[in-house]
C-alpha positions in Angstrom: -35.4 -66.3 49.1 -36.9 -67.3 45.9 -36.7 -63.8 44.6 -33.1 -63.5 45.6 -32.1 -66.8 43.8 -34.0 -65.5 40.7 -32.1 -62.2 40.7 -28.7 -64.1 41.0 -29.7 -66.4 38.2 -30.6 -63.4 35.9 -27.3 -61.7 36.7 -25.4 -64.9 35.8 -27.3 -65.3 32.6 -26.4 -61.7 31.7 -22.7 -62.1 32.4 -22.7 -65.4 30.2 -24.5 -63.5 27.5 -21.8 -60.9 27.1 -19.1 -63.3 25.6 -21.8 -64.9 23.3 -22.8 -61.4 22.1 -19.2 -60.6 21.3 -18.7 -63.7 19.6 -21.7 -63.1 17.3 -20.3 -59.6 16.6 -16.8 -61.1 15.7 -18.6 -63.7 13.6 -20.5 -61.1 11.7 -17.5 -59.0 11.2 -15.5 -61.7 9.8 -18.3 -62.8 7.4 -18.4 -59.1 6.3 -14.8 -58.8 5.7 -14.8 -62.2 3.9 -17.0 -60.6 1.3 -15.5 -57.0 1.3 -11.9 -58.0 2.0 -11.0 -59.1 -1.7 -12.6 -55.8 -3.3 -10.8 -53.7 -0.6 -7.3 -55.4 -1.2 -8.0 -54.9 -5.0 -8.8 -51.2 -4.6 -5.8 -50.6 -2.3 -3.4 -52.6 -4.6 -4.6 -50.6 -7.7 -4.7 -47.1 -6.2 -3.1 -46.4 -3.0 -0.1 -48.6 -3.5 0.9 -47.2 -7.0 0.4 -43.7 -5.5 2.8 -44.3 -2.7 5.3 -46.0 -4.9 5.2 -43.2 -7.4 5.9 -40.6 -4.6 8.9 -42.7 -3.6 10.1 -42.7 -7.3 9.7 -39.0 -7.5 12.5 -38.6 -4.9 14.9 -40.6 -7.0 16.8 -40.5 -10.3 15.7 -43.8 -12.1 15.6 -44.8 -15.7 13.8 -48.1 -15.1 17.0 -50.3 -15.5 20.0 -48.9 -13.5 19.7 -48.8 -9.7 17.7 -45.8 -8.5 19.6 -42.9 -6.9 18.0 -41.0 -4.1 18.1 -37.2 -4.8 15.5 -35.8 -2.3 13.5 -33.0 -3.7 15.8 -32.1 -6.7 13.0 -33.5 -9.2 10.6 -30.9 -7.7 13.2 -28.1 -7.9 13.9 -28.9 -11.5 10.2 -28.5 -12.3 10.2 -24.9 -11.6 13.1 -24.3 -14.0 11.7 -26.4 -16.8 10.5 -24.2 -19.8 8.8 -27.1 -21.4 6.8 -27.9 -18.5 5.7 -24.3 -18.0 4.6 -24.4 -21.6 2.6 -27.5 -21.0 1.0 -25.9 -18.0 0.1 -22.9 -20.1 -1.5 -25.2 -22.7 -3.5 -27.1 -20.0 -4.7 -23.8 -18.4 -5.8 -22.4 -21.9 -7.6 -25.7 -22.6 -9.3 -25.5 -19.3 -10.5 -22.0 -19.6 -11.9 -22.8 -23.1 -13.5 -26.2 -22.2 -15.0 -25.9 -18.7 -17.3 -22.8 -19.3 -18.3 -24.0 -22.7 -19.2 -27.5 -21.6 -21.3 -26.0 -18.7 -23.0 -23.5 -20.9 -23.8 -25.8 -23.8 -24.9 -28.6 -21.3 -27.4 -26.2 -19.5 -28.6 -24.8 -22.8 -29.2 -28.3 -24.4 -30.8 -29.7 -21.2 -33.2 -26.7 -21.0 -34.1 -27.3 -24.6 -34.7 -31.2 -24.1 -36.5 -30.7 -20.9 -39.5 -29.4 -22.9 -42.4 -31.7 -24.3 -41.2 -32.0 -27.9 -41.5 -34.8 -30.4 -38.6 -37.6 -30.5 -37.1 -36.0 -27.3 -35.8 -39.6 -26.3 -34.0 -39.8 -29.6 -32.3 -36.4 -29.4 -31.3 -37.2 -25.8 -29.8 -40.5 -27.0 -27.7 -38.7 -29.9 -26.4 -36.2 -27.4 -25.3 -38.9 -25.0 -23.7 -41.4 -27.3 -20.4 -39.6 -27.9 -19.9 -39.4 -24.1 -20.0 -43.3 -23.8 -17.8 -43.7 -27.0 -14.1 -44.3 -26.3 -11.9 -41.1 -26.4 -9.4 -42.8 -28.4 -12.0 -43.8 -31.0 -13.4 -40.1 -30.9 -9.7 -38.7 -31.5 -9.1 -41.1 -34.4 -12.4 -40.2 -36.0 -11.8 -36.5 -35.4 -8.2 -36.6 -37.0 -9.9 -37.8 -40.2 -12.7 -35.1 -40.0 -10.1 -32.2 -39.5 -7.5 -33.5 -41.9 -6.5 -30.4 -43.9 -6.0 -32.3 -47.3 -9.1 -34.7 -47.4 -11.1 -34.0 -44.2 -14.8 -33.2 -44.1 -14.4 -30.0 -42.3 -12.5 -28.4 -45.2 -15.0 -29.8 -47.6 -17.7 -27.9 -45.7 -15.7 -24.8 -45.7 -15.2 -25.0 -49.6 -18.9 -25.6 -50.0 -19.9 -22.4 -48.3 -17.1 -20.4 -49.9 -14.8 -20.0 -46.9 -11.0 -20.6 -47.0 -9.5 -23.9 -46.1 -7.8 -24.3 -42.6 -4.9 -26.3 -41.3 -6.8 -27.2 -38.2 -4.7 -29.9 -36.2 -1.5 -29.0 -38.2 -1.7 -25.3 -37.2 0.1 -24.1 -34.0 -2.6 -21.4 -33.5 -5.6 -23.7 -34.3 -4.7 -27.1 -32.9 -5.6 -26.6 -29.2 -8.9 -25.0 -30.2 -9.8 -27.9 -32.4 -9.0 -30.4 -29.6 -11.2 -28.3 -27.3 -13.9 -28.6 -29.9 -13.5 -32.4 -30.2 -13.6 -32.7 -26.2 -16.7 -30.6 -26.0 -18.4 -33.0 -28.7 -17.4 -36.0 -26.6 -18.2 -34.5 -22.9 -21.1 -32.2 -23.2 -23.5 -35.4 -23.0 -22.4 -35.7 -19.5 -23.4 -32.2 -18.4 -26.6 -32.5 -20.3 -27.7 -35.6 -18.4 -26.8 -34.1 -15.1 -28.6 -31.0 -15.9 -31.6 -32.7 -17.2 -31.9 -34.7 -13.8 -31.5 -31.4 -11.8 -34.2 -29.7 -14.0 -36.7 -32.6 -13.4 -36.3 -32.2 -9.5 -37.4 -28.6 -9.6 -40.8 -28.5 -8.0 -43.4 -27.6 -10.5 -45.6 -25.8 -8.1 -42.8 -23.2 -7.6 -42.6 -22.6 -11.3 -46.5 -22.3 -11.6 -46.5 -19.9 -8.6 -43.9 -17.7 -10.4 -45.9 -17.7 -13.6 -49.1 -16.8 -11.7 -47.3 -13.8 -10.2 -46.7 -12.5 -13.7 -43.2 -13.7 -14.5 -42.2 -14.5 -18.1 -40.0 -17.4 -19.2 -36.7 -15.5 -18.8 -37.7 -14.3 -15.3 -38.7 -17.8 -14.3 -35.3 -19.2 -15.6 -33.4 -16.3 -14.0 -35.0 -16.3 -10.5 -36.3 -19.9 -10.1 -34.5 -22.4 -12.4 -31.0 -20.9 -12.4 -30.7 -20.8 -8.5 -32.0 -24.3 -8.2 -29.2 -25.4 -10.7 -26.4 -24.0 -8.4 -25.3 -27.0 -6.7 -25.2 -29.0 -10.0 -23.2 -26.2 -11.7 -20.7 -26.4 -8.9 -20.4 -30.2 -9.3 -20.1 -30.0 -13.0 -17.4 -27.3 -12.8 -15.3 -29.4 -10.4 -15.8 -32.6 -12.7 -15.1 -30.9 -16.0 -12.0 -29.1 -14.4 -10.5 -32.4 -13.4 -11.3 -33.8 -16.8 -9.6 -30.9 -18.5 -6.5 -31.0 -16.4 -6.1 -34.8 -17.1 -6.3 -34.3 -21.0 -4.2 -37.0 -22.5 -6.2 -39.4 -25.0 -7.3 -36.8 -27.4 -3.8 -35.4 -27.6 -2.3 -38.7 -28.0 -4.6 -39.9 -30.8 -4.6 -36.6 -32.8 -1.5 -34.5 -32.5 0.9 -36.3 -30.1 1.7 -32.8 -28.6 2.5 -31.2 -31.9 2.8 -29.1 -34.1 6.0 -28.1 -32.4 4.5 -28.8 -29.0 1.4 -26.5 -29.3 -0.9 -29.0 -27.8 1.5 -30.6 -25.3 -0.4 -30.8 -22.0 0.8 -31.7 -18.4 -0.3 -35.4 -18.6 1.1 -35.8 -22.1 4.4 -34.2 -20.8 4.4 -36.8 -17.9 4.0 -39.6 -20.5 6.8 -38.1 -22.6 9.2 -37.8 -19.6 8.5 -41.2 -18.0 7.9 -43.6 -21.0 9.8 -42.0 -23.9 12.8 -40.3 -22.1 12.6 -43.0 -19.3 12.9 -40.2 -16.6 10.6 -42.1 -14.2 11.6 -39.9 -11.2 11.0 -36.6 -12.9 7.9 -37.8 -14.6 6.5 -39.0 -11.1 7.3 -35.5 -9.6 5.4 -33.7 -12.4 2.4 -36.1 -11.8 2.5 -35.2 -8.1 2.6 -31.5 -8.9 -0.5 -32.0 -11.0 -2.1 -33.9 -8.1 -1.5 -31.1 -5.7 -2.8 -28.5 -8.1 -6.0 -30.5 -8.9 -6.5 -31.1 -5.1 -6.1 -27.4 -4.3 -8.5 -26.2 -7.0 -11.1 -29.0 -5.9 -10.9 -27.9 -2.2 -11.1 -24.2 -3.2 -14.3 -24.7 -5.2 -15.8 -26.8 -2.4 -15.0 -24.1 0.1 -16.3 -21.5 -2.1 -19.6 -23.4 -2.6 -20.2 -23.8 1.1 -19.4 -20.2 2.0 -21.9 -19.2 -0.9 -24.5 -21.5 0.7 -24.7 -23.6 -2.5 -25.2 -27.2 -1.1 -23.3 -29.0 -3.7 -21.6 -31.4 -1.3 
């Protein structure tokens, strides 16, 4: 009988413990959301809500003052027939093709050079990384002085070595290439840091084993180092592609889309349509078109990296 009563008391205690356990779980959840809730509300308010609002505006004709007029997908249909937008897309693609491979190649080359035991290596690494943390607006303003055709330092150097002077940012054929050069100066520090971290994670015993098997420096780099840098290369490719597609600040501080629209990129075109011409609906539609293209490129590169068995993500 005593055993029977003890079993009943344990069962009653177990049933009583369930509500108290749920109360403790609810209390812990409320405390957690009390800390994370304000930050979550801030992120949602500053990212998701503007994105949804911009999509709704893209379905309207609105100048910011008069009442908005719903027009459905007409703004998206106009995008296909806009020659200025197609020119901006072409300029952005040319910049991306110039910028992304160059930044990856230079970043890898400089990282390999700075991964060796040389004197003042910390100083060199700092000098490479400083332009990346500097403001892009400040970089653009400084570069506009350097590449000024009349009194810029770049033409002074060309005159010193006996080469003809150039128009740089005032030339339709040179302006986009000069902006790419400025972007490389500011962004290559990022790829250098990423590749340096990846190089230091390569097991030294694997490199030593390759050297003991008779491999020279190039063969070690080709068959050991380069495959190990595959995931980092995929990551930097996606990152730099997104950076190139969102180019705006350097264009704004140097050429403002000129000369004659030669450096007008997609994001600068969005700024021009929305805030200069007050076509908020059409500007939002172009922005969503850029978002869709960026998402498609990113997903494509991730799928390619997984099918190639490059574990970048």
